N, C-alpha and C positions, 0 to 999 in steps of 0.2 A: 504493499499499500504505499501510497506517495503521502510523505509527510507535509508538504505545503503547496497550496493551490498556485498555478501560474497567475501571473499578473499582467497578461496582455492588455495594453490601452486599445482602444477603438482606432486610433491612428497607427498602430502596429499590425493590424489585420489587413490582409490584402486577399484578393480573388486568387484562389489556386491554392493558398497555403492549407496543408495537411498535418495531421497528426494522427497516430494509431498507438494501441497499446492491446496486450494479449490478457486473457483471464480464463480461467479453468472453473467451470460451474461445477460446485462440489454438491454431493447430496446434502450436506449440511446446509449450504446455501439456499435449497429448496425448502428444506425445514424451517430454516430461519425466515424466509420470506412468507411462508405460509403462516406462521406465529404473528409476523408484523401485519400481513394484508388481510388474515382471516380466510384467505381462499385456500380451502383444505380438501378441493377437488381431488377424488380418488385418481384421476389422471396424473397429477403432480405428486400425491404420496404413497400411492400403491402401486409397486412395480408389476404384482401380477395383474391387477386391473388394467393397467395401461397395455401390458402385453397382450391381454385377452381382446384388447380394441384394436390390435394391430400396430402399436407402437413398439419400440425397440427396449422401452424402459420408461421410467418416470419422466416426463415431459416438464420442462421448465416454464415456469410462468412467463407469459408473455411481458408482464410488467417488470419481471425481474431482469429481462433482457433490456427493457426500456430505462430501467435504472443504470444500466452500464452506459447509457447514451447520457443520462443525466450526469453520471462522474466525468465523462468525457468533457462535458460542457463546464461544469463546475470547478474541475480541477485542472484539466489540460489545456482546452482550447474554448474560450478566452480565458476560463478561470474565475479568480473571485472578483472581477469586476463586472461580470455578467450574470443574467438570470434566464433561463429558458422562458419563453412566452408561448411557444405553440410546439406541439410535435405531431408528426403524421408518420406512423408506424404501418408496415406491410410485413405481415409474418409469412414467410415463404417455405420454410421447412421447420420441422420440430427441433428442439435443442434438447439433448438428454444430460443426466448429471454424469460428470467426469468428462465433458467435452471441451477442449481448447477453442476458445474463441479470439477472433482478431476483430477489435473494434476501431474502425477508422473513418475519418471525416475530413472534408475538404470543404473550404470556403467557397459558396457559390455566388453569393451577393454579399455587398457592403453597401449599406448607406448611412453616411456620416451625418446627413442632415437629420435622421431620425434616430441614430444610434442603436440601427439594427442589422444584424448579421443573420444570414441564411447558410446554413451548412448542409450538405447532402452526406448521408452517413450510410455505412453498411456494418453488419455483423456477419463474419465469415467463420463457418466452422473450419478450423486448421486440419482435421484429418481429411475431409471430402473437398476441401478448398471450395464448396458451395457457399454460397450466399443465403443466409437464413432470415435475415432482416434487412429491409431497405427503409431509410427515414429521411424526413426533411425536418431539420430544427431551426426555428426561428429564435434568434437569441437578442435580447435588449441589454444594454449596458446601463449600468447603474447611474442614478443622478448625479452622483459625485463625480463619476468617471465622465460624464457627457460635460461637466462643466470644467474639468481640468486638463480632460484629453485633448 
């Protein structure tokens, strides 16, 4: 885990800028997310149930995957000076416990007048190299950053 969040200012963000990191979804992550969210669907919690429904194992919560994109914005790009305003997610393939993922984003638009950045993002299964989530993230810079940046 990262100790500190990045501190990009709006002036330091450019179209085409990229960032990525990797994360393995552990079975304990599914348990913790279920406890936090209250989503205890057997597809997420019961391996046997999931397998009987045609899945390879416990399916990761979609919003658990979404939280990796929240981490990307809040910690890495742009970091502490920005806040998610909207998220559009498309779930393309299920993700299972113990899979290693690559979370990547690229700056698609920058509006200095409104203090808004749009990122296109993907989550990729490192084992299959398949894209499991596509996302569009709208990020606003904090009022303080708009004044000083």
